[in-house]
DOLUM-625741 format. One record per residue (C-alpha): y, x, z; residue in one letter. Coordinates in steps of 0.1 Angstrom, whole numbers, padded with zeros to 4 digits, always signed. Example, Ala and Ser with C-alpha at 12.3 -4.5 7.8 and 13.67 -1.06 7.14 Angstrom:
DOLUM-625741
-0045+0123+0078A-0011+0137+0071S
end
This chain:
DOLUM-625741
+0000+0000+0000L+0034+0013-0009E+0054+0024+0021G+0024+0022+0044V+0006+0052+0058N-0028+0050+0074F-0036+0072+0104L-0071+0076+0118I-0063+0075+0155W-0098+0078+0170F-0130+0085+0151S-0162+0082+0170Q-0179+0100+0141G-0157+0130+0148R-0167+0129+0185E-0204+0127+0176I-0201+0157+0153R-0183+0176+0180K-0210+0167+0205T-0238+0178+0181L-0219+0210+0174K-0215+0218+0211D-0252+0210+0217L-0263+0232+0188T-0242+0261+0200F-0253+0256+0236T-0290+0255+0227G-0289+0285+0204I-0268+0306+0227F-0291+0297+0257G-0322+0307+0236A-0307+0340+0226V-0297+0348+0261L-0332+0340+0274A-0348+0362+0247A-0325+0390+0256T-0335+0388+0293V-0372+0388+0283L-0366+0419+0262F-0350+0437+0291V-0381+0430+0312F-0408+0434+0286L-0392+0463+0267R-0410+0455+0234R-0398+0434+0205V-0433+0421+0195A-0441+0410+0231T-0407+0393+0234T-0412+0374+0202L-0446+0361+0213V-0430+0348+0245A-0400+0333+0228V-0421+0315+0202M-0428+0289+0230C-0392+0276+0225I-0394+0265+0188P-0430+0253+0191F-0423+0232+0222S-0391+0217+0207L-0409+0208+0175I-0438+0192+0193V-0413+0173+0215T-0392+0160+0186C-0424+0149+0169G-0435+0129+0199I-0400+0114+0203V-0402+0103+0166W-0437+0089+0171A-0425+0068+0201Q-0397+0053+0180G-0370+0067+0203R-0337+0081+0191S-0324+0116+0192L-0294+0107+0214N-0272+0129+0236T-0295+0125+0266L-0325+0135+0245T-0307+0165+0231L-0295+0174+0267L-0331+0173+0278G-0341+0197+0251L-0313+0221+0261I-0321+0220+0298V-0357+0228+0290G-0349+0258+0269I-0347+0282+0298G-0378+0267+0314M-0400+0268+0283L-0408+0304+0285V-0418+0303+0322D-0454+0295+0317N-0457+0320+0288A-0441+0347+0309V-0465+0342+0338V-0495+0342+0314V-0484+0373+0294M-0475+0393+0325E-0509+0387+0340N-0526+0396+0307I-0506+0429+0306F-0516+0436+0342R-0552+0435+0332H-0544+0457+0302R-0528+0483+0325E-0560+0481+0346M-0581+0493+0316G-0594+0460+0302A-0595+0456+0264D-0572+0431+0246R-0596+0402+0244K-0610+0406+0279T-0575+0409+0293A-0563+0378+0275A-0593+0358+0287R-0591+0369+0323R-0554+0370+0326G-0549+0334+0313A-0578+0321+0334R-0565+0336+0367E-0531+0319+0364V-0542+0285+0350T-0540+0268+0384T-0505+0283+0390A-0490+0273+0357V-0505+0238+0358V-0492+0233+0393A-0458+0247+0384A-0456+0224+0354T-0468+0193+0372L-0442+0197+0400T-0414+0198+0374S-0428+0168+0356V-0438+0146+0385I-0403+0143+0399V-0395+0118+0371F-0426+0096+0378L-0409+0073+0402P-0383+0063+0376L-0411+0048+0354I-0420+0022+0381F-0385+0016+0396N-0363-0013+0386E-0340-0004+0357P-0305+0006+0368S-0277+0027+0354E-0289+0059+0372M-0326+0053+0365N-0319+0048+0328I-0300+0081+0326Y-0327+0099+0346L-0356+0083+0327K-0342+0091+0292E-0335+0128+0301L-0366+0132+0322G-0390+0120+0295I-0377+0146+0272T-0378+0174+0298V-0414+0164+0307C-0425+0165+0270L-0410+0200+0265T-0427+0214+0296L-0461+0198+0288L-0458+0213+0253A-0450+0247+0267S-0480+0244+0291L-0503+0237+0262F-0489+0266+0242I-0491+0291+0271S-0528+0283+0275Q-0537+0285+0238T-0513+0303+0215L-0500+0329+0240I-0535+0344+0248P-0544+0343+0212L-0513+0360+0200A-0514+0385+0228T-0550+0395+0220S-0547+0396+0182W-0511+0407+0173Y-0500+0429+0202I-0522+0460+0196R-0500+0486+0213S-0504+0493+0250E-0478+0477+0273P-0451+0500+0283R-0451+0511+0319P-0425+0495+0342K-0392+0512+0343G-0378+0531+0372R-0355+0503+0382L-0383+0478+0384M-0406+0501+0403L-0377+0508+0427G-0371+0471+0432M-0408+0465+0438E-0410+0493+0464E-0380+0481+0483R-0392+0445+0481Y-0426+0455+0496Q-0410+0473+0524R-0388+0442+0531L-0419+0420+0531L-0437+0444+0555A-0407+0444+0579W-0405+0406+0577N-0442+0401+0584L-0438+0423+0615R-0407+0405+0627H-0415+0369+0617R-0391+0351+0639W-0361+0371+0627A-0368+0360+0591G-0373+0324+0603V-0340+0325+0621A-0322+0337+0590I-0339+0309+0570G-0329+0282+0596L-0293+0295+0596A-0291+0291+0558V-0305+0256+0559V-0282+0246+0588A-0252+0259+0569S-0256+0231+0542V-0240+0207+0567V-0206+0222+0560Y-0204+0218+0522P-0224+0185+0523F-0196+0169+0544Q-0169+0181+0520R-0184+0175+0486V-0174+0141+0472D-0202+0119+0459M-0195+0100+0427N-0224+0085+0408F-0203+0067+0381D-0200+0078+0346T-0178+0067+0317S-0176+0075+0281D-0140+0065+0278A-0117+0082+0253E-0098+0111+0269M-0061+0104+0275F-0035+0100+0303V-0017+0067+0304Q+0016+0057+0318V+0016+0020+0329R+0048+0000+0332Y+0049-0024+0362D+0080-0046+0355I+0089-0069+0383R+0113-0092+0365D+0109-0111+0332K+0125-0091+0304V+0127-0096+0267T+0106-0078+0241L+0137-0058+0231E+0142-0047+0267A+0106-0035+0268R+0111-0015+0237E+0142+0001+0251E+0123+0010+0283L+0094+0025+0263V+0118+0045+0241T+0136+0058+0272R+0103+0071+0286V+0093+0087+0252E+0127+0104+0249Q+0122+0118+0284A+0088+0132+0275L+0095+0145+0240E+0112+0178+0250P+0081+0186+0272H+0053+0179+0246R+0042+0216+0247E+0042+0216+0285E+0022+0184+0286L-0003+0199+0260M+0003+0167+0240A-0013+0164+0206H+0001+0129+0201S+0020+0103+0221V+0012+0066+0216Y+0031+0036+0230S+0024-0001+0229F+0042-0031+0242W+0043-0069+0239N+0056-0098+0259D+0029-0092+0286R+0027-0054+0292F+0036-0020+0280A+0019+0014+0281L+0023+0050+0269T-0006+0073+0262R-0007+0111+0260I-0036+0126+0240Y-0044+0163+0243P-0057+0185+0215E-0092+0172+0206P-0108+0206+0214G-0090+0208+0247N-0099+0174+0261A-0117+0179+0295N-0112+0169+0331E-0093+0200+0340E-0068+0194+0312T-0064+0157+0322M-0057+0167+0358A-0031+0193+0348E-0014+0168+0324I-0012+0142+0352R+0003+0168+0376R+0030+0178+0351R+0037+0143+0339L+0047+0127+0373R+0080+0145+0379P+0090+0140+0342L+0090+0102+0344L+0125+0087+0347P+0136+0064+0376E+0142+0029+0363V+0154+0001+0385A+0130-0028+0388G+0102-0008+0371V+0074+0012+0386R+0058+0039+0363L+0024+0050+0373S+0000+0075+0359V-0035+0063+0351Q-0068+0076+0337D-0083+0064+0304A-0094+0028+0303G-0107+0010+0334E-0123+0040+0350G-0098+0039+0379W-0118+0011+0396R-0149+0032+0397R-0128+0064+0403H-0148+0082+0377R-0144+0118+0388G-0108+0109+0390G-0106+0113+0428N-0096+0077+0437R-0100+0056+0467V-0099+0018+0461A-0100-0014+0480F-0095-0051+0474Q-0073-0078+0490I-0089-0112+0490V-0076-0147+0496G-0068-0180+0479D-0033-0179+0465D-0025-0153+0438T+0012-0152+0447E+0004-0143+0483V-0020-0116+0471L+0007-0101+0449M+0030-0098+0478G+0004-0083+0500L-0006-0058+0473S+0031-0047+0470E+0033-0042+0508E+0000-0022+0507A+0014+0000+0480I+0045+0008+0500E+0024+0016+0531R+0000+0039+0512L+0027+0058+0495Q+0035+0073+0529G-0001+0085+0534V-0002+0123+0529P-0024+0134+0500G-0023+0100+0481L-0007+0098+0447L-0003+0071+0420D-0008+0041+0443V-0011+0010+0422E-0024-0026+0422A-0046-0034+0393R-0036-0068+0379H-0020-0082+0348N+0018-0080+0348E+0034-0112+0361A+0045-0137+0335Q+0071-0164+0342T+0056-0199+0343E+0073-0233+0346L+0059-0255+0373H+0066-0292+0371I+0059-0312+0403E+0063-0350+0401P+0078-0367+0431D+0055-0395+0442R+0083-0417+0456E+0105-0413+0425L+0076-0417+0401V+0066-0450+0419S+0102-0462+0419R+0107-0457+0382Y+0072-0468+0374Q+0064-0436+0355V+0028-0423+0358S+0020-0386+0363P-0002-0388+0333N+0029-0398+0312Q+0048-0368+0325V+0019-0345+0315A+0017-0361+0280Q+0054-0357+0273V+0054-0321+0284V+0023-0314+0264G+0037-0330+0233L+0069-0310+0238T+0051-0276+0237F+0019-0282+0218R+0029-0310+0195G+0007-0336+0180Q-0020-0330+0154R-0017-0352+0123L-0041-0360+0095Q-0048-0331+0071R-0026-0330+0040F-0044-0325+0007R-0028-0303-0019T-0041-0287-0051D-0049-0255-0031E-0069-0274-0005G-0063-0292+0028E-0035-0282+0051R-0033-0288+0088E-0003-0309+0099M+0013-0308+0134R+0043-0328+0147L+0065-0307+0171T+0100-0306+0184L+0125-0281+0171D+0122-0249+0191E+0159-0249+0197R+0155-0280+0219Q+0131-0263+0243T+0148-0229+0248E+0161-0235+0284S+0150-0252+0315V+0180-0275+0314S+0169-0289+0280Q+0135-0296+0294L+0150-0314+0324E+0166-0338+0300N+0134-0348+0283L+0133-0386+0282S+0105-0407+0299L+0101-0444+0294H+0103-0462+0327A+0086-0495+0335G+0119-0514+0331S+0121-0501+0295G+0150-0477+0301E+0149-0439+0295K+0147-0417+0325V+0152-0379+0323P+0124-0357+0335L+0145-0342+0363A+0149-0376+0378S+0112-0379+0387V+0100-0342+0390A+0111-0308+0401T+0111-0279+0376L+0107-0244+0391T+0100-0210+0375E+0073-0189+0391K+0054-0157+0384A+0020-0164+0369G-0011-0144+0358R-0029-0144+0326E-0061-0135+0343Q-0073-0142+0379I-0101-0121+0393Q-0125-0138+0418R-0152-0123+0440D-0175-0145+0461N-0153-0175+0452R-0121-0158+0465L-0092-0145+0444T-0089-0107+0447S-0065-0079+0438V-0077-0043+0436W-0054-0015+0450V-0062+0022+0443S-0047+0056+0449A-0055+0091+0437R-0061+0121+0459Y-0060+0157+0449T-0081+0174+0476E-0111+0166+0497G-0132+0135+0490K-0127+0098+0493S-0143+0095+0527E-0116+0118+0541D-0089+0093+0531Y-0106+0061+0540M-0097+0062+0577P-0060+0067+0568A-0062+0038+0543V-0079+0016+0569A-0052+0024+0595Q-0024+0015+0571A-0041-0017+0560M-0050-0028+0596N-0013-0024+0605A-0004-0052+0580M-0001-0088+0591E-0024-0110+0569F-0020-0148+0567P-0049-0169+0578Y-0077-0167+0552G-0066-0134+0537Y-0082-0100+0544S-0089-0066+0528W-0121-0047+0522T-0135-0017+0504F-0159-0043+0490G-0178-0037+0458E-0164-0001+0455W-0180+0010+0487Q-0211-0012+0483N-0217+0004+0449R-0215+0039+0463R-0239+0031+0491E-0264+0013+0467E-0264+0043+0443Q-0268+0067+0472S-0298+0047+0485R-0313+0046+0451E-0310+0083+0446F-0325+0091+0480L-0354+0068+0473T-0361+0087+0441N-0357+0120+0459L-0381+0111+0487L-0407+0098+0463L-0405+0130+0442A-0409+0151+0474L-0440+0132+0484M-0455+0135+0449L-0448+0173+0448I-0465+0177+0481F-0495+0157+0470A-0498+0178+0438V-0497+0211+0456M-0520+0200+0484A-0545+0188+0458G-0544+0219+0435L-0545+0244+0464F-0569+0223+0484E-0548+0232+0514S-0523+0212+0534V-0510+0243+0552R-0501+0261+0520Q-0484+0230+0506A-0463+0229+0538V-0454+0265+0534A-0444+0260+0497L-0421+0230+0506M-0398+0253+0526V-0382+0264+0493A-0366+0229+0490L-0342+0232+0519P-0331+0266+0506F-0325+0251+0472A-0305+0223+0488L-0282+0248+0506A-0276+0268+0474G-0268+0236+0454A-0243+0222+0477F-0226+0255+0485W-0222+0260+0447T-0206+0226+0443L-0183+0232+0472Y-0172+0266+0460I-0165+0254+0425T-0148+0222+0437G-0173+0200+0418T-0183+0164+0427D-0219+0155+0434F-0220+0131+0405D-0248+0115+0384Q-0255+0147+0364P-0256+0167+0396A-0282+0142+0409A-0302+0148+0378I-0300+0185+0384G-0311+0181+0420L-0342+0162+0409L-0350+0189+0384L-0343+0216+0409L-0369+0204+0435I-0395+0206+0408G-0385+0241+0397I-0380+0260+0430V-0415+0256+0442V-0428+0273+0410N-0421+0308+0423N-0440+0302+0455G-0469+0287+0436I-0473+0318+0415V-0471+0341+0445M-0495+0322+0468L-0521+0316+0440E-0522+0353+0434H-0525+0360+0471T-0553+0335+0474N-0573+0354+0447Q-0571+0386+0468Y-0581+0367+0499R-0612+0353+0482R-0621+0388+0473Q-0622+0397+0510G-0588+0414+0513M-0570+0414+0546D-0543+0387+0549R-0513+0410+0554T-0525+0433+0526E-0530+0403+0503A-0495+0390+0510L-0479+0424+0504L-0498+0431+0472R-0496+0396+0458G-0459+0395+0464G-0452+0428+0448R-0473+0421+0417E-0457+0387+0412R-0421+0399+0417L-0415+0407+0380R-0427+0373+0367P-0408+0355+0394I-0376+0373+0384L-0382+0368+0347M-0388+0330+0350T-0359+0326+0374A-0334+0346+0353V-0345+0329+0320T-0339+0295+0335T-0305+0306+0349L-0295+0322+0316I-0305+0291+0296G-0281+0270+0317L-0251+0294+0315V-0237+0278+0283P-0237+0244+0299I-0220+0256+0331A-0194+0278+0313V-0187+0259+0281Q-0188+0224+0299K-0197+0204+0268P-0189+0167+0267S-0219+0146+0258L-0207+0111+0250G-0177+0116+0272G-0198+0127+0302V-0197+0163+0315Y-0230+0177+0326Y-0219+0211+0338Y-0224+0199+0374S-0261+0196+0366M-0262+0232+0355A-0243+0243+0386L-0267+0225+0410V-0298+0241+0393I-0283+0276+0391M-0270+0276+0427G-0302+0262+0442G-0324+0285+0421L-0306+0317+0431V-0307+0310+0468V-0343+0296+0468S-0357+0324+0446T-0343+0351+0469F-0352+0335+0502L-0386+0322+0491T-0396+0356+0477S-0388+0372+0511V-0397+0345+0536L-0427+0327+0519L-0453+0353+0529P-0441+0351+0565T-0440+0313+0565L-0475+0311+0549A-0488+0334+0577A-0471+0313+0604L-0484+0281+0588S-0519+0294+0588E-0517+0305+0624D-0501+0272+0635A-0528+0252+0618F-0555+0274+0633A-0540+0271+0668F-0538+0233+0665V-0574+0232+0651G-0587+0252+0681R-0568+0230+0705G-0583+0198+0689L-0617+0215+0689G-0616+0221+0727R-0604+0185+0733L-0634+0172+0713V-0659+0196+0729R-0648+0187+0765L-0664+0153+0769P-0695+0162+0749F-0698+0194+0768G-0696+0176+0802G-0722+0151+0791A-0745+0179+0780R-0741+0197+0813R-0748+0165+0832A-0780+0160+0812R-0790+0196+0820E-0785+0190+0858R-0807+0158+0857I-0834+0177+0838T-0833+0205+0863D-0835+0181+0892G-0865+0164+0878S
end
């Protein structure tokens, strides 16, 4: 069209392409880093390639199964593939390292492959099952927002890990025996030095058991500090990224006045576009509301940028009499405080006007609370309505019915539909209305004529009162009560830190009878999501314990292995606290994955120790030797998993508007702490667990023998007496 330019303001296709590009880069970069780490440990290109081939094979198998199931390759599926990249080589590393250990002991290639793979079968199966089984409760739970996210991602992770387990037990031994003909290189001086120091540390720890236990308990107890300070927010949103200025206009103004107000705000912001990192500024207004949006550069749209724009924007907004300018997040995410650090509550009652007044008073009180910003009441801007209230006495005197008043007013504003008028072009709708110039003012409406019972004409003002009041286009009701939501942003701490101050300010208000305030749905939703997550977590812990107890055929060893979980929890929450990250839904996904990952190191170590114990080796010697020989595979699997998550933690890719870097931070922090402490303390805890179970068993045995032993001695005395 001539004189008309078309501008593509938002393209979902562009966002999808950007997401796919980020995922591709993250996956490739993570795979390259994992391969580099393996090469540093294995020190041979051929050996590294054999281990790395687990990644493409597992991904291809997983994609094939996803296609066969009729599922889509969505962002959660792709995220599951990326999360699994660092974990795919774990089983292959354990198998290859054990095969090479047999090669170093003098076995030929085929014998080493056969024995090495067989010895660690239980360990790799147990390690894989513990990572897979954490998602089993989601299959049977009722569908919810969190379960849907966890289930979609979990199925993909499970498929990749099961595929890697199959490959590690089939292709890896085959490739190692057929294609790696050269002898494995001896361990480097650095690795030998680490193993020597590690063995001395284990020996000291086994001699001073309670010192190590005290250190472990101190680490676990320290989680209380970050746990109380990390905000929990399980809500997600895929809203478009922008910062919005909302205009709350107290009085009725014309459309031209709204345009002047918006123009004034735009002129105030225009000199600061570079400071605000604004790619574009968009404003919209009509006779009901007005807003201005600031969009950052497409490649720079993330939560940190949004927070910085909000901080810089507030002091730039002009002061306008009768207008309150507030800074908001994109869309309706304020109500669910999506990572936006908001505390919200609702005021409930019957009358909308009373609620509006109470919300204004609440805003004034909360603006004095330290740490709270952008306090606002979320409701549609008030529109002026004309209320017509007939006087019963006057209506009866003039013999004018209320129904007649309603009909006259309705015909004045809506008109009367007539029969359709037929033309050569088709039928046209016909409507009879008054001239708009006759209904421009209230005084003109007051002079509308009504037919009295006597036949004379009576003006509307003679039988009714006309008043202008503020009205709402939309009224929100919860539990059959009208409600208004009030929210405020905070910059530091978590929402629970500000709830007492909010409660104190609101309790100081005087509410009319039938009106009250409550955190309501906002708090109930948080509590429900927390309970749901804890249920999934407890079920996962029970299943992991059952798997380990069944595979090891030992409850005491399963108990010893479970101690890695508190260490992981401490590392996860300290990482979130140090980085200032919320415990959100992606972090919850990461914690579920973490509890299935951290026990793998202990499984590999204890299984190797058990093999030496079955050969008749002393317990202490078996723990020392098993720990030393499993140090390298433990380090390799832990580091490859960490390195595979680095791109997600550093690049912070947005998948459908949701940032999953908190998931990577949880896994990385928990894995680092648990790997170090488990490697050092697990042998001690295994020995303590064995001694404790033996002590309890001896005590129970004596309790059982006492009554039977007394009865036997009594029988002996009777026999002797006879």
